[in-house]
C-alpha positions in Angstrom: 112.7 89.9 130.7 110.2 91.0 128.0 107.1 89.0 127.0 108.7 88.1 123.7 111.9 86.9 125.4 109.9 84.8 127.8 108.0 83.3 124.9 111.2 82.6 123.1 112.6 80.7 126.1 109.4 78.6 126.3 109.4 77.9 122.6 113.0 76.8 122.8 112.2 74.4 125.6 109.1 73.1 123.8 111.2 72.5 120.7 113.5 70.3 122.7 110.5 68.2 123.9 109.4 70.0 127.1 105.6 69.6 126.8 105.1 71.7 130.0 106.7 74.7 128.3 104.2 74.5 125.4 101.3 74.1 127.9 102.4 77.3 129.5 102.2 79.1 126.1 98.7 77.6 125.6 97.6 78.9 129.1 99.0 82.3 128.3 97.4 82.7 124.9 94.3 80.5 125.0 91.8 83.3 125.9 93.2 85.7 123.4 93.2 83.1 120.6 89.6 82.2 121.5 88.6 85.8 121.5 90.2 86.3 118.1 88.5 83.3 116.6 85.2 84.3 118.2 85.2 87.4 116.0 85.3 85.2 113.0 83.2 82.2 114.1 79.9 82.9 115.9 79.3 79.4 117.4 80.9 79.3 120.9 81.4 75.5 120.8 83.2 75.8 117.5 85.4 78.6 118.8 86.9 76.2 121.5 87.3 73.4 118.9 89.1 75.7 116.4 91.3 77.2 119.2 92.3 73.6 120.2 93.0 72.7 116.6 95.1 75.9 116.2 97.3 75.0 119.2 97.7 71.4 117.8 98.8 72.8 114.5 101.2 75.3 116.2 102.7 72.4 118.2 103.3 70.3 115.1 104.7 73.3 113.2 106.9 74.4 116.1 110.1 72.9 114.6 109.6 75.3 111.6 109.2 78.4 113.8 112.5 80.3 113.4 111.6 83.2 115.6 111.7 85.8 112.8 108.5 87.2 114.4 107.0 87.2 117.8 105.5 83.8 118.8 102.0 85.2 119.4 102.0 86.8 115.9 102.9 83.5 114.4 100.3 81.8 116.6 97.6 84.3 115.6 98.3 83.7 111.9 97.8 79.9 112.5 94.6 80.6 114.4 93.2 82.9 111.6 94.1 80.3 108.9 92.5 77.5 111.0 89.3 79.5 111.5 89.1 80.4 107.8 89.5 76.7 106.9 86.8 75.8 109.3 84.4 78.4 107.9 85.0 77.1 104.4 84.2 73.5 105.7 81.0 74.8 107.4 79.9 76.4 104.1 80.2 73.1 102.4 77.8 71.6 105.0 74.8 74.1 105.0 73.0 72.4 107.9 76.0 72.7 110.2 76.6 76.2 108.9 73.0 77.3 109.6 73.0 75.8 113.1 76.2 77.5 113.8 74.8 80.9 112.7 71.6 80.3 114.6 73.5 79.4 117.7 75.1 82.8 117.6 78.1 83.8 119.6 78.4 85.1 123.1 80.5 88.3 123.1 80.3 88.1 126.9 83.8 89.0 127.9 84.4 91.6 125.2 81.0 93.3 125.6 81.4 93.3 129.4 84.8 94.9 129.0 83.4 97.7 126.8 80.5 98.2 129.1 82.9 98.4 132.1 85.1 100.9 130.4 82.2 103.1 129.3 80.1 103.0 132.5 81.0 104.7 135.7 78.0 103.0 137.3 76.8 106.4 138.7 73.3 106.3 137.3 70.9 103.8 135.7 70.9 106.1 132.6 74.7 106.0 132.3 74.7 102.2 132.6 71.9 101.9 130.0 73.8 104.3 127.7 77.0 102.3 128.0 75.2 99.1 127.2 73.7 100.7 124.1 77.1 101.9 123.0 78.7 98.5 123.7 76.0 96.8 121.7 76.4 99.3 118.9 80.1 98.8 118.8 79.7 95.0 118.6 77.0 95.3 116.0 79.1 97.6 113.9 82.1 95.3 114.1 79.9 92.3 113.2 78.6 94.2 110.2 82.1 94.7 108.8 83.6 92.6 106.0 85.8 89.8 107.3 89.0 91.6 106.4 88.0 94.8 108.1 86.7 93.0 111.2 89.9 91.0 111.5 92.1 94.1 111.1 90.2 96.2 113.7 90.0 93.3 116.1 93.7 92.7 116.0 94.5 96.4 116.4 91.9 97.6 118.9 91.2 94.5 120.9 94.4 92.5 120.7 96.7 95.5 120.6 98.9 94.3 117.8 101.1 96.8 115.8 100.5 97.5 112.2 103.6 95.4 111.3 102.3 92.5 113.3 98.8 92.7 111.7 100.4 92.8 108.3 102.2 89.6 109.1 99.1 87.9 110.5 96.9 89.0 107.6 99.7 88.4 105.0 99.3 91.8 103.4 101.2 95.1 103.1 101.2 97.6 106.0 99.4 100.1 103.7 96.6 97.7 103.2 96.3 97.2 107.0 96.2 101.0 107.6 93.5 101.3 104.9 91.4 98.5 106.4 91.6 99.9 109.9 90.7 103.4 108.7 87.7 102.1 106.8 86.6 99.9 109.8 86.9 102.9 112.2 84.9 105.1 109.7 82.1 102.4 109.5 82.0 102.0 113.3 82.0 105.8 113.8 79.1 106.1 111.4 77.1 103.6 113.5 78.0 105.3 116.8 77.5 108.9 115.7 73.7 109.0 116.4 74.4 107.6 119.9 77.4 109.7 120.8 76.2 112.8 118.9 79.8 113.3 117.6 80.7 116.0 115.1 81.3 114.9 111.5 84.9 114.0 111.0 85.5 112.7 114.5 86.1 109.0 115.1 86.3 106.9 118.2 
């Protein structure tokens, strides 16, 4: 049974009132949803709150979910919209917004993942280089506009297809391709001094 088929069964059970089925979906996608939101909202406390709110909204909207798309695509779209609404609310309250920005976010999991992938642990220099590259990648992603950051996160970190990203971001596939291309170019530009890559090469 594929992932999407398993999700469809759980969704069907949840629609019929099986709360345990929906809890299983929450357990399955909570970390991924929090990671996605964490790329949009820097305060770690807010990330958890927004993720919880996203799942509550998804549960309430479940009767309207027709299964035209994968459940996680639908869920991601709810999470993105919930995060955007929260960001708008924060901007209306400057004190809260500033404290959220000052609090910063912990990229822990993602940064560690990049470091682990880049480092073979053979020498201190290699470990240091991998940490510099990981920090540069995160810094480059952070510097992107919201649309570019969201597109590259969904593609490279969450592994969604262009079609799924287009659905989550509610835009044409051509726009998604353009955003991902521009994001990769911007990240490549930041990494080029570290990696000493030739002009025209991208990660």
